[in-house]
C-alpha positions as CSV (number, residue, x, y, z in Angstrom):
1,M,-2.2,9.0,-28.4
2,E,-1.8,5.4,-27.3
3,I,-0.7,6.5,-23.8
4,T,-3.9,8.6,-23.5
5,K,-6.1,5.6,-24.5
6,I,-4.4,3.3,-21.9
7,T,-4.7,5.9,-19.2
8,F,-8.4,6.5,-19.9
9,A,-9.1,2.7,-19.9
10,S,-7.2,2.3,-16.6
11,V,-9.4,4.9,-15.1
12,T,-12.8,3.8,-16.5
13,Q,-12.1,0.2,-15.4
14,K,-12.4,1.4,-11.8
15,L,-15.9,2.7,-12.3
16,N,-17.7,-0.2,-10.4
17,L,-20.8,-0.1,-8.3
18,L,-18.9,1.1,-5.1
19,N,-17.3,3.9,-7.1
20,V,-20.8,5.1,-8.2
21,L,-22.0,4.8,-4.7
22,S,-19.1,6.9,-3.4
23,I,-20.0,9.6,-6.0
24,L,-23.6,9.5,-5.0
25,A,-22.7,9.7,-1.3
26,T,-20.6,12.8,-2.1
27,I,-23.5,14.5,-3.9
28,G,-25.9,13.4,-1.2
29,L,-23.9,14.8,1.7
30,V,-23.2,18.2,0.1
31,T,-26.9,18.6,-1.1
32,T,-28.3,17.6,2.3
33,V,-26.0,19.9,4.3
34,N,-26.7,22.8,1.9
35,N,-30.5,22.3,2.3
36,I,-30.5,22.0,6.1
37,A,-27.6,24.1,7.3
38,G,-26.7,26.4,4.3
39,R,-24.0,27.1,1.8
40,E,-21.0,27.6,4.2
41,N,-21.5,24.2,5.9
42,A,-22.0,22.6,2.5
43,L,-18.7,24.1,1.4
44,L,-17.0,22.9,4.6
45,S,-18.3,19.3,3.8
46,L,-16.5,19.7,0.4
47,V,-13.3,20.7,2.3
48,G,-13.7,17.6,4.4
49,I,-14.0,15.5,1.2
50,M,-10.8,17.1,-0.1
51,I,-9.0,16.2,3.2
52,G,-10.3,12.6,3.1
53,I,-9.1,12.1,-0.5
54,T,-5.7,13.6,0.4
55,L,-5.1,11.6,3.5
56,V,-5.8,8.3,1.7
57,A,-4.3,9.1,-1.7
58,G,-1.3,10.7,0.0
59,K,-1.0,7.9,2.5
60,F,-0.5,10.5,5.2
61,G,-1.2,10.1,8.9
62,F,0.1,11.4,12.2
63,T,0.2,8.0,14.0
64,G,2.1,6.3,11.2
65,G,4.7,9.1,11.1
66,W,5.3,9.0,14.8
67,S,5.4,5.2,14.9
68,A,7.9,5.1,12.0
69,W,10.2,7.4,14.0
70,I,9.9,5.6,17.3
71,N,10.3,2.1,15.8
72,R,12.7,2.7,12.9
73,R,14.1,6.3,13.2
74,D,12.3,7.0,9.9
75,G,11.7,10.7,10.1
76,R,9.9,11.4,6.9
77,G,6.5,11.6,8.5
78,L,7.7,13.9,11.3
79,R,9.4,16.2,8.8
80,A,6.2,16.4,6.7
81,Q,4.3,17.3,9.8
82,M,6.8,20.0,10.8
83,L,6.5,21.5,7.2
84,I,2.7,21.5,7.6
85,L,3.0,23.4,10.9
86,A,5.5,25.8,9.6
87,L,3.6,26.7,6.4
88,A,0.2,26.9,8.3
89,S,1.8,29.2,10.9
90,V,3.2,31.5,8.3
91,V,-0.3,31.9,6.9
92,F,-2.3,31.9,10.2
93,Y,-0.2,34.1,12.6
94,P,-0.7,37.4,10.9
95,I,-4.4,36.7,10.1
96,L,-5.3,35.7,13.6
97,A,-3.3,38.5,15.1
98,Q,-5.5,40.9,13.0
99,G,-8.6,39.0,14.0
100,S,-10.3,39.1,10.6
101,L,-10.1,37.5,7.2
102,F,-11.7,39.2,4.2
103,G,-13.8,41.3,6.6
104,S,-15.1,38.3,8.7
105,D,-14.0,37.7,12.3
106,V,-11.8,34.8,12.9
107,R,-10.3,33.2,16.0
108,G,-7.7,30.6,16.7
109,F,-7.5,27.7,19.1
110,V,-5.6,29.3,22.0
111,V,-6.5,27.2,25.0
112,P,-5.3,26.9,28.6
113,M,-2.5,24.5,29.2
114,G,-2.0,22.7,32.5
115,L,-2.3,19.2,34.0
116,A,-5.4,18.5,32.0
117,T,-3.5,19.2,28.7
118,I,-0.5,17.1,29.8
119,F,-2.5,14.1,31.0
120,G,-5.1,14.2,28.3
121,S,-2.6,14.4,25.4
122,F,-0.5,11.6,27.1
123,L,-3.6,9.4,27.3
124,F,-4.4,10.3,23.7
125,G,-0.9,9.3,22.7
126,I,-1.3,5.8,24.2
127,G,-4.7,5.6,22.5
128,M,-3.1,6.3,19.1
129,Q,-1.0,3.2,19.4
130,F,-3.8,1.0,20.9
131,G,-6.4,2.2,18.5
132,G,-4.1,2.3,15.5
133,C,-5.0,5.8,14.5
134,C,-5.3,9.5,15.5
135,A,-8.5,11.6,15.2
136,S,-8.1,12.3,11.5
137,G,-6.9,8.8,10.9
138,A,-10.0,7.4,12.6
139,L,-12.1,9.1,9.9
140,S,-9.8,8.3,6.9
141,W,-9.3,4.6,7.9
142,T,-13.1,4.2,8.6
143,G,-13.8,5.6,5.1
144,S,-11.2,3.2,3.7
145,G,-13.1,0.2,5.2
146,S,-11.0,-0.6,8.2
147,T,-13.2,-2.7,10.6
148,R,-10.6,-2.5,13.3
149,V,-10.6,1.4,13.2
150,F,-14.4,1.4,13.1
151,L,-14.2,-0.3,16.5
152,T,-11.7,2.4,17.6
153,V,-14.3,5.0,16.5
154,I,-16.9,3.4,18.7
155,G,-14.5,3.6,21.6
156,F,-13.6,7.2,20.6
157,I,-17.2,8.3,20.8
158,T,-17.7,6.6,24.2
159,G,-14.5,8.1,25.6
160,A,-15.4,11.6,24.3
161,V,-18.8,11.5,26.0
162,W,-17.2,10.3,29.2
163,G,-14.7,13.2,28.9
164,T,-17.5,15.7,28.7
165,S,-19.1,14.3,31.8
166,D,-15.9,14.9,33.8
167,L,-14.9,18.2,32.2
168,A,-16.0,20.4,35.1
169,F,-13.3,18.7,37.2
170,W,-10.6,19.1,34.7
171,R,-11.5,22.7,33.9
172,A,-11.2,23.6,37.6
173,L,-7.5,22.7,37.6
174,P,-5.0,25.5,37.1
175,G,-4.1,26.4,33.5
176,V,-2.6,29.3,31.6
177,R,-3.1,30.5,28.0
178,V,0.0,31.5,26.2
179,N,-0.5,33.2,22.8
180,L,3.0,33.5,21.2
181,T,2.0,36.4,19.0
182,T,0.7,38.3,22.1
183,E,3.8,37.5,24.0
184,F,6.4,38.1,21.3
185,G,4.6,39.8,18.4
186,V,3.8,38.1,15.1
187,V,7.4,38.1,13.9
188,G,8.8,36.9,17.2
189,G,6.1,34.3,17.8
190,L,6.4,33.0,14.2
191,G,10.2,32.8,14.5
192,F,9.8,30.8,17.7
193,T,7.5,28.3,16.1
194,L,9.6,28.0,12.9
195,L,12.7,27.4,15.0
196,I,11.1,24.5,16.8
197,C,9.9,23.0,13.5
198,A,13.3,23.4,12.0
199,A,15.0,21.9,15.1
200,I,12.8,18.8,15.1
201,A,13.2,18.3,11.3
202,I,17.0,18.7,11.4
203,S,17.3,16.4,14.4
204,T,15.4,13.7,12.4
205,L,17.7,14.1,9.5
206,I,20.9,13.7,11.6
207,I,19.6,10.7,13.5
208,E,18.0,9.1,10.5
209,K,21.3,9.3,8.5
210,R,23.2,7.7,11.4
211,R,20.7,4.9,11.6
212,H,20.2,4.1,7.9
213,G,23.4,5.5,6.4
214,K,21.3,7.9,4.2
215,I,18.4,10.3,4.2
216,L,15.3,8.2,3.3
217,S,13.5,9.3,0.1
218,Y,9.8,10.2,-0.2
219,T,9.7,9.1,-3.8
220,E,10.9,5.4,-3.6
221,E,7.4,4.0,-3.3
222,G,5.4,4.3,-6.6
223,K,8.3,5.8,-8.6
224,Q,7.5,3.5,-11.5
225,T,3.9,4.9,-11.7
226,Q,3.5,7.8,-14.0
227,G,0.8,10.2,-15.3
228,W,-2.8,10.0,-14.1
229,N,-2.2,6.5,-12.8
230,K,0.0,8.0,-10.2
231,L,-2.8,10.1,-8.9
232,V,-5.4,7.3,-9.1
233,K,-3.1,4.8,-7.4
234,G,-2.3,7.1,-4.5
235,H,1.3,7.9,-5.0
236,W,0.9,11.6,-4.3
237,P,4.0,13.7,-3.8
238,I,4.4,14.6,-0.1
239,L,4.7,18.3,-0.9
240,A,1.3,18.2,-2.6
241,V,-0.2,16.5,0.4
242,V,1.3,19.2,2.7
243,L,0.1,22.1,0.6
244,I,-3.5,20.6,0.3
245,L,-3.8,20.1,4.1
246,V,-2.6,23.6,4.8
247,L,-5.0,25.0,2.2
248,A,-7.8,22.9,3.8
249,N,-7.1,24.5,7.2
250,F,-7.1,27.9,5.6
251,L,-10.4,27.3,3.9
252,T,-11.8,26.1,7.2
253,L,-10.7,29.3,8.9
254,L,-12.3,31.3,6.0
255,L,-15.6,29.5,6.0
256,A,-16.0,28.6,9.7
257,G,-14.2,31.5,11.3
258,R,-11.9,29.1,13.2
259,P,-9.3,26.4,12.3
260,W,-9.9,22.7,11.6
261,G,-10.9,20.4,14.4
262,V,-12.0,16.8,14.6
263,S,-12.6,15.3,18.0
264,G,-15.4,17.6,19.2
265,A,-17.8,15.9,16.8
266,F,-17.3,12.5,18.4
267,A,-18.6,13.9,21.7
268,L,-21.6,15.4,19.9
269,W,-22.4,12.2,18.1
270,G,-22.3,10.2,21.3
271,A,-24.4,12.8,23.2
272,K,-27.0,12.8,20.4
273,L,-27.3,9.1,20.6
274,M,-27.7,9.3,24.4
275,S,-30.3,12.1,24.1
276,T,-32.2,10.0,21.5
277,A,-32.2,7.1,24.1
278,G,-33.9,9.5,26.6
279,M,-31.0,10.7,28.6
280,D,-30.9,14.4,29.6
281,L,-27.3,15.9,29.2
282,S,-28.3,19.5,29.4
283,S,-27.0,19.8,33.0
284,W,-23.5,18.8,32.1
285,D,-21.1,21.8,32.0
286,Y,-20.0,20.9,28.5
287,W,-23.5,21.3,27.0
288,K,-24.9,24.0,29.2
289,S,-24.0,26.9,26.9
290,S,-24.4,24.9,23.7
291,T,-27.4,24.5,21.4
292,A,-25.8,21.6,19.5
293,L,-28.0,19.0,21.1
294,D,-31.1,20.8,20.0
295,R,-30.2,21.2,16.3
296,S,-29.4,19.0,13.4
297,V,-25.9,17.6,13.4
298,F,-25.4,19.2,10.0
299,F,-25.3,22.6,11.7
300,D,-22.1,21.5,13.5
301,V,-19.1,22.5,11.5
302,T,-16.8,19.7,12.8
303,S,-19.4,17.1,12.1
304,V,-20.0,18.0,8.5
305,M,-16.3,18.1,7.9
306,N,-15.9,14.7,9.5
307,F,-18.6,13.3,7.3
308,G,-16.8,14.7,4.3
309,I,-13.5,13.2,5.4
310,I,-15.1,9.7,5.7
311,I,-16.7,10.0,2.3
312,G,-13.6,11.5,0.7
313,S,-11.6,8.6,2.1
314,F,-14.1,6.2,0.7
315,V,-13.9,7.8,-2.7
316,S,-10.1,7.7,-2.7
317,A,-9.9,4.1,-1.4
318,Q,-12.3,3.0,-4.1
319,Y,-10.3,4.5,-7.0
320,M,-7.1,3.2,-5.5
321,G,-8.6,-0.3,-5.2
322,M,-7.8,-0.6,-1.5
323,F,-11.3,-0.6,0.1
324,K,-11.8,-3.9,1.8
325,L,-13.8,-4.9,4.8
326,E,-12.0,-7.4,7.0
327,W,-14.1,-9.1,9.6
328,K,-11.6,-11.6,10.9
329,I,-10.3,-9.7,13.9
330,S,-8.9,-11.4,17.1
331,L,-10.7,-10.8,20.4
332,K,-7.5,-9.2,21.8
333,L,-7.4,-6.7,18.9
334,V,-11.1,-5.9,19.4
335,I,-10.6,-5.1,23.1
336,V,-7.4,-3.2,22.5
337,S,-9.0,-1.1,19.7
338,I,-12.0,-0.2,21.8
339,I,-9.8,0.7,24.8
340,G,-7.6,2.8,22.5
341,G,-10.6,4.6,21.2
342,I,-11.8,5.4,24.7
343,M,-8.4,6.8,25.5
344,L,-8.5,8.9,22.3
345,G,-11.9,10.3,23.1
346,Y,-11.4,11.0,26.8
347,G,-7.9,12.4,26.3
348,S,-9.0,14.7,23.5
349,R,-11.8,16.2,25.5
350,I,-9.9,17.0,28.6
351,A,-6.9,18.2,26.6
352,N,-9.0,20.6,24.5
353,G,-8.5,18.7,21.3
354,C,-6.7,16.1,19.3
355,N,-3.8,15.9,16.9
356,I,-5.7,18.3,14.6
357,G,-7.5,20.8,16.9
358,A,-4.9,20.8,19.7
359,F,-1.7,20.2,17.7
360,F,-2.0,21.2,14.1
361,S,-4.5,24.0,14.5
362,G,-3.2,24.8,18.0
363,V,0.4,25.4,16.9
364,S,-0.9,27.3,13.8
365,S,-3.0,29.5,16.2
366,A,0.2,30.6,18.0
367,S,-0.9,28.6,21.1
368,F,2.0,27.3,23.1
369,S,-0.3,24.6,24.4
370,G,0.1,22.9,21.0
371,W,3.7,22.1,21.6
372,V,2.9,20.9,25.2
373,W,0.3,18.7,23.7
374,F,2.8,17.3,21.1
375,I,5.4,16.5,23.7
376,S,3.0,14.7,26.0
377,A,1.3,12.8,23.2
378,F,4.6,11.7,21.8
379,V,5.7,10.3,25.1
380,G,2.3,8.5,25.3
381,N,3.0,7.0,21.9
382,I,6.4,5.7,23.1
383,L,4.7,4.1,26.1
384,G,1.9,2.7,23.9
385,I,4.4,1.0,21.6
386,F,6.3,-0.4,24.5
387,I,3.1,-1.9,26.0
388,K,2.0,-3.3,22.6
389,K,5.3,-5.0,22.1
390,S,5.2,-6.4,25.7
391,L,1.7,-7.8,25.1
392,S,2.5,-9.0,21.6
393,I,-0.4,-7.0,20.2
């Protein structure tokens, strides 16, 4: 009984003004989206909120996992990502091969791969290091109060719009679509993907043990925290984080008819701002066949999910006590963050997506382009880290 009282008190002490505002923001977003764009988009905003809470409370991010491996040969983040890809592929491959889910049509992200994919993802990889985040991380860190990443988001939006203006050039370059389930069948394609995931995970285990003398544990941080405090303070088990993110992508497929994406919304937000300022973008190839500029942003699936991720991250950061705005940022970091954001935005547009749409959802859609994107972006991260160290950033 005493433990219950202490736990309840520890939770209620966190109910400050910002916590209340985060709850009101959640209710406001879902209600507004439902009233303007309907139930499906409102539910998708809830999926976004779930993702935001999970990313922050689970302390999960693609950039951090890649940086940990490149800098310290800490493979925990990479292994978690490979598990996410493997589980999502097991769920998605048969569904997408059939083309329907509970009677509704669904499609995957199978996009052409070529020079645009390679260069765009390479540029995105450098941007991950300069900007300090990936596409999903840009949302979760912004919701957590990172002023530095907010600057990255400004650059991201700018770069995304720039990318749409140049897209006709990049789309004209040769490219080929490779759907692994079409080429090898569901079993063969899935086996190919699982083999790559296993090979990467096993390689990290071998190299990590050589470097550290042991396999690093996921449970060392926060192991003294128990019960509800463990959830509130953000020490979520990595397996729970993996399962929730796979579930979130499945729910996105169910509700939207296609997998989770992030970066397309940045281009839309920037284009909306430019249209409001009086610029006509309707002649750009990217917007010619789209009605997005003429409708409320709440009709855009990616946007409502992104808004949800930001709010969910805000909610999670509040209850963890880690929301803090820091305005003391060096001019060098301001410049590097904005440049990194521009690279993220431009790279994601010409490469047909980011670490979520092109990599996570791409691989889960049986698109071989997802693995091409991963390799090029990872090389970009290596170069980005080298440049940062050289410039003492």
